[in-house]
Structure formats: C-alpha cells, structure tokens
C-alpha positions in Angstrom: -0.8 1.7 -2.2 2.3 2.7 -3.7 5.5 1.3 -2.2 8.9 1.7 -3.1 12.7 2.9 -2.4 12.7 6.2 -1.0 15.5 7.4 -3.6 13.3 6.1 -6.5 10.1 7.9 -5.2 12.2 11.3 -4.4 13.5 11.0 -8.1 9.9 10.6 -9.5 8.2 13.2 -7.7 11.3 15.6 -8.4 10.7 14.6 -12.0 7.1 15.7 -11.7 8.1 19.1 -10.1 10.9 20.0 -12.7 9.7 21.8 -15.8 10.5 19.8 -19.1 13.4 21.1 -21.2 14.0 20.1 -24.9 16.9 17.7 -23.8 14.7 15.7 -22.1 13.8 12.3 -23.5 9.9 12.9 -22.7 9.8 16.5 -23.5 7.1 16.0 -26.3 4.8 13.9 -23.9 5.3 16.4 -20.8 5.4 20.0 -22.5 1.6 20.4 -22.9 0.7 19.1 -19.5 3.3 20.3 -17.2 2.4 22.5 -14.5 4.1 23.7 -11.2 3.7 21.6 -8.3 5.5 23.2 -5.2 3.1 21.4 -2.9 5.0 18.1 -3.6 8.1 19.4 -2.0 6.4 18.6 1.3 6.1 15.0 0.3 9.6 14.8 -0.4 10.8 16.1 2.8 8.8 13.4 4.7 10.3 10.5 2.8 12.6 9.3 5.3 12.9 5.8 6.9 10.4 3.0 5.9 7.7 5.2 4.2 4.6 4.0 2.0 2.4 6.4 0.1 -1.1 5.8 -0.1 -3.4 7.8 -2.6 -7.1 7.8 -2.1 -10.1 9.5 -3.4 -12.5 8.7 -0.8 -12.9 8.6 2.9 -9.7 7.7 4.8 -11.5 5.9 7.6 -11.9 3.1 4.8 -8.3 2.9 4.3 -7.5 2.9 7.8 -9.8 -0.2 8.1 -8.1 -2.0 5.5 -4.7 -1.1 6.9 -5.8 -2.2 10.3 -6.9 -5.6 8.8 -3.4 -6.2 7.2 -1.1 -5.8 10.5 1.4 -8.5 10.4 4.0 -9.3 13.3 7.6 -8.7 12.8 10.7 -9.9 14.4 12.6 -7.6 16.6 15.2 -5.7 15.3 18.4 -4.1 16.9 17.3 -0.8 18.4 13.8 -1.1 17.9 11.4 -0.3 21.0 8.8 -2.9 22.1 5.1 -1.6 22.3 4.8 -3.2 25.9 7.2 -4.2 28.6 8.8 -7.6 27.8 10.2 -9.8 30.4 12.3 -12.9 29.6 12.9 -15.3 32.5 16.4 -16.5 33.1 17.4 -20.2 32.5 18.0 -22.7 29.5 16.1 -21.9 26.3 16.9 -25.4 24.9 18.2 -23.6 21.8 21.9 -23.6 20.5 23.6 -20.2 21.0 23.4 -19.8 17.2 19.7 -20.3 17.3 18.8 -17.5 19.7 19.2 -14.4 17.1 15.6 -13.8 17.0 15.7 -13.0 20.9 
C-alpha cells in the first residue's frame, strides 16, 4: 500500500505524465522510457481528502480481506458522522471539563 500526502502524490503522478525536457535533472534516465499516460489524470482528480492508493496485480478480494482485518477504531472528530445512532445519557461523567474533549 502506498500512502502519502495528496500534494506529494499529485506531484509524482504529474511528473510521470510530463514529457522529459533537456532541462530536467533526470532527463537522461527518462528520455528513452517515457510514454504518454493520460489515464493518470483520472487518478490525480480523485486525490482529495484522506486518500490511500493500493496497487495490486492479483485478485482484489485478497486486498479487501487484508484491509478488513486491519480496521482500527478512531476517535470522533468535529463534523464527522457516526455510522450508528449514539445516545449519551445526561448526568455526571466523573471527569474534569478539560478531560471531556474526546466526547
């Protein structure tokens, strides 16, 4: 799995899509192997929010099984929606007001 900042991933993919020029530092490495890849533009357009890219040559059900095994709980964030209804009963929490930020 490849994870990275969207800006960095977009820069790398755009670098792959751009034809090498003699002014480029890596011109000698890329000049013979470069080919146009307009299909990567669709990938760049999808890089919004928290995005991870997975490259795989085999059956995607194998990847899904691995990802389903790696699910981790995360604390709620402002503006996020709960997958299920959540009811918190009123009453004392036993916590100092500074300790309730995770609610």
